[in-house]
C-alpha positions as CSV (number, residue, x, y, z in Angstrom):
1,M,0.0,0.0,0.0
2,L,1.1,3.6,-0.1
3,S,3.8,4.7,2.2
4,K,3.0,7.5,4.7
5,Y,4.6,10.0,2.3
6,K,2.6,8.8,-0.7
7,H,-0.6,8.8,1.4
8,T,0.0,12.4,2.2
9,L,1.0,13.4,-1.3
10,L,-1.7,11.5,-3.2
11,G,-4.4,11.3,-0.7
12,C,-4.5,15.0,0.4
13,A,-1.8,17.3,-0.8
14,S,-2.0,16.7,-4.5
15,I,-5.7,17.1,-4.3
16,A,-5.2,20.4,-2.5
17,L,-2.7,21.6,-5.1
18,F,-4.8,21.1,-8.2
19,M,-8.1,21.9,-6.6
20,G,-7.1,24.9,-4.5
21,M,-8.2,23.1,-1.3
22,V,-6.7,23.6,2.1
23,G,-7.2,20.1,3.3
24,C,-8.8,16.7,2.6
25,A,-12.1,17.3,4.5
26,S,-14.6,20.0,4.0
27,S,-15.2,22.2,7.1
28,S,-18.7,23.4,6.1
29,Q,-19.9,24.7,9.5
30,N,-23.3,25.1,7.9
31,K,-21.9,27.0,4.9
32,E,-22.7,25.9,1.4
33,L,-20.4,23.1,0.4
34,P,-18.2,24.0,-2.5
35,I,-18.3,22.2,-5.9
36,L,-14.7,20.9,-6.3
37,G,-12.6,20.6,-9.4
38,E,-11.9,22.6,-12.5
39,K,-14.7,24.8,-13.8
40,E,-15.3,26.2,-17.3
41,I,-17.1,29.4,-18.1
42,I,-19.3,28.9,-21.2
43,S,-20.5,32.0,-23.1
44,T,-23.3,32.1,-25.5
45,S,-24.7,34.9,-27.6
46,K,-28.3,35.5,-28.6
47,D,-29.8,38.6,-30.1
48,G,-26.6,40.4,-29.4
49,I,-26.7,39.6,-25.7
50,T,-23.9,37.4,-24.2
51,Q,-24.7,35.1,-21.4
52,S,-22.2,33.2,-19.3
53,D,-22.7,29.9,-17.5
54,T,-20.4,27.8,-15.3
55,S,-19.7,24.1,-16.1
56,Y,-18.3,22.2,-13.2
57,H,-16.4,18.9,-13.0
58,R,-18.6,15.8,-13.0
59,I,-18.0,12.2,-12.5
60,P,-17.7,10.6,-16.0
61,Q,-20.1,8.0,-17.2
62,F,-19.5,4.5,-15.8
63,R,-21.0,1.1,-15.7
64,F,-19.8,-1.5,-13.2
65,V,-21.0,-4.8,-11.7
66,D,-21.9,-4.9,-8.0
67,Q,-21.6,-7.7,-5.4
68,D,-25.0,-9.0,-6.4
69,S,-23.9,-9.2,-10.1
70,N,-26.2,-6.3,-11.0
71,W,-25.1,-3.5,-13.3
72,I,-24.7,-0.1,-11.6
73,S,-24.2,3.2,-13.5
74,N,-24.5,6.9,-13.1
75,E,-28.1,6.6,-14.0
76,D,-28.8,4.4,-11.0
77,L,-27.2,7.0,-8.7
78,K,-28.8,10.1,-10.5
79,G,-30.3,12.3,-7.8
80,K,-28.6,10.4,-5.0
81,I,-25.8,11.6,-2.8
82,Y,-23.0,9.1,-2.5
83,L,-19.6,8.4,-1.0
84,A,-17.0,6.6,-3.1
85,D,-13.7,5.0,-2.3
86,F,-11.1,2.5,-3.8
87,F,-9.9,-0.7,-2.1
88,F,-9.2,-4.4,-2.6
89,T,-10.3,-7.3,-0.4
90,R,-6.8,-8.7,0.1
91,C,-5.4,-5.3,1.1
92,P,-3.0,-5.8,4.0
93,T,-2.7,-2.2,5.2
94,I,-5.2,0.6,5.1
95,C,-8.3,-1.0,3.6
96,P,-9.5,-2.7,6.8
97,I,-9.4,0.7,8.5
98,M,-11.2,2.4,5.6
99,S,-13.9,-0.3,5.5
100,K,-14.4,0.0,9.3
101,H,-14.9,3.8,9.0
102,M,-17.1,3.5,5.9
103,L,-19.2,1.0,7.8
104,E,-19.8,3.8,10.4
105,V,-21.1,6.0,7.6
106,A,-23.3,3.2,6.2
107,K,-24.8,2.5,9.6
108,H,-25.5,6.2,10.1
109,F,-27.5,6.5,6.8
110,Q,-28.7,2.9,6.4
111,N,-32.4,4.0,6.4
112,E,-31.8,7.0,4.0
113,P,-32.9,6.1,0.5
114,R,-31.3,9.2,-1.0
115,F,-27.8,8.1,0.0
116,A,-25.5,5.4,-1.3
117,I,-21.9,4.2,-1.0
118,L,-19.8,3.0,-3.9
119,S,-16.6,1.0,-3.1
120,H,-14.5,0.2,-6.2
121,T,-12.2,-2.8,-6.1
122,I,-8.8,-2.1,-7.7
123,D,-8.1,-5.9,-8.0
124,P,-11.0,-7.0,-10.2
125,D,-9.4,-10.2,-11.4
126,H,-9.6,-11.6,-7.8
127,D,-12.4,-9.5,-6.4
128,T,-15.3,-11.1,-8.4
129,P,-18.9,-10.3,-7.5
130,S,-19.0,-13.4,-5.3
131,V,-15.8,-12.4,-3.5
132,L,-17.1,-8.9,-3.0
133,K,-20.4,-10.3,-1.7
134,T,-18.6,-12.4,0.9
135,Y,-16.6,-9.4,1.9
136,A,-19.7,-7.2,2.3
137,Q,-21.4,-9.9,4.3
138,K,-18.5,-10.3,6.7
139,L,-18.5,-6.5,7.2
140,G,-22.3,-6.4,7.8
141,A,-22.6,-3.8,5.0
142,P,-26.2,-2.6,4.6
143,D,-27.9,-2.7,1.2
144,L,-27.0,0.9,0.3
145,W,-23.3,0.0,0.2
146,K,-22.4,-1.3,-3.3
147,F,-19.0,-3.0,-3.9
148,V,-18.3,-2.8,-7.6
149,N,-16.0,-4.5,-10.1
150,G,-14.9,-3.2,-13.5
151,P,-12.0,-3.3,-16.0
152,K,-8.7,-2.2,-14.3
153,A,-8.0,0.6,-16.8
154,T,-11.5,2.0,-16.3
155,V,-11.3,1.9,-12.5
156,Y,-7.9,3.4,-12.4
157,D,-8.9,6.2,-14.7
158,I,-12.0,7.1,-12.9
159,A,-10.1,7.1,-9.6
160,G,-7.9,9.9,-10.7
161,A,-8.3,13.5,-11.8
162,A,-10.8,12.6,-14.5
163,G,-13.1,11.2,-11.8
164,Y,-13.0,11.1,-8.0
165,F,-9.7,12.9,-7.3
166,S,-8.3,9.8,-5.7
167,F,-5.6,7.4,-6.8
168,A,-5.3,3.7,-7.7
169,T,-2.9,1.6,-9.7
170,E,-1.3,-1.8,-9.9
171,S,2.2,-1.9,-8.3
172,P,4.3,-5.0,-7.8
173,D,6.4,-3.2,-5.2
174,A,3.4,-2.3,-3.0
175,P,2.1,-4.6,-0.2
176,G,-0.6,-6.7,-1.9
177,G,0.4,-5.5,-5.3
178,F,-1.6,-2.4,-5.5
179,D,-1.3,1.3,-4.6
180,H,-4.3,3.5,-3.8
181,S,-5.3,6.6,-1.8
182,G,-7.3,6.3,1.4
183,V,-9.7,9.1,0.6
184,F,-13.5,9.1,0.6
185,T,-15.1,11.3,-2.1
186,L,-18.5,12.9,-1.6
187,V,-20.6,13.2,-4.8
188,D,-24.0,15.1,-5.0
189,G,-27.1,14.2,-7.0
190,K,-25.7,16.0,-10.1
191,G,-22.4,14.1,-10.2
192,H,-20.4,17.0,-8.7
193,I,-17.7,16.4,-6.1
194,R,-18.6,18.2,-2.8
195,G,-15.9,17.0,-0.5
196,V,-12.8,14.8,-0.2
197,Y,-12.0,13.2,3.2
198,S,-9.3,10.9,4.7
199,G,-10.9,7.5,5.1
200,I,-8.2,6.5,7.6
201,E,-8.9,9.3,10.1
202,M,-12.2,9.1,12.0
203,D,-12.3,12.8,12.7
204,S,-12.3,13.4,8.9
205,V,-15.0,10.7,8.4
206,K,-17.1,12.5,11.0
207,V,-16.9,15.7,8.9
208,A,-18.0,13.6,5.9
209,I,-21.1,12.5,7.8
210,Q,-21.9,16.1,8.7
211,D,-21.5,17.2,5.1
212,I,-23.6,14.3,3.8
213,Q,-26.4,15.3,6.2
214,Q,-26.1,18.9,5.1
215,L,-26.6,18.0,1.5
216,L,-29.6,15.8,2.4
217,D,-31.1,18.7,4.4
218,Q,-30.8,21.1,1.5
219,R,-32.9,18.9,-0.8
């Protein structure tokens, strides 16, 4: 898994650098949560009048298979708030901590139909739907928590700057053979990223819970 230095660089600091953030977690304090990532100003002209609109970063289209062998895509999550992360079931380092903390989030919102969790395996060859289902059952994961499998290249791409502002890759030098960030990424019902949190620090996860509730309360 990532060294302490790489966790810091890839899990928090690099995100802060290219997004202008001051830390991994949002500190909303009842303020409007920001929409994170690059934005583009789009100008259109009609009848001699120029109008400008802002286009924000969105999670790209995806289609993965969950632990019940069902397809899950952006359309299935449209209108829902969800928290995403990247892991693998044989992970010998941070994944058990991340899963423990994510379970706290899942339990907190287990009766909330407007919320979901999406955990992407970065070892899809081993982590088949049946393996993911066993993992989910051992955790006691509620139904809102989906463990998904997809092609490596697709998962690694969507983990990065094109998608969730996280990090995942295959690495023979890393424990377990894979490197990944320990962040949780909060996505709103329009596919915009609204927060990035350290999944290995419970204080940061508590902020994520607060921010999820804030987004739910605003709907």
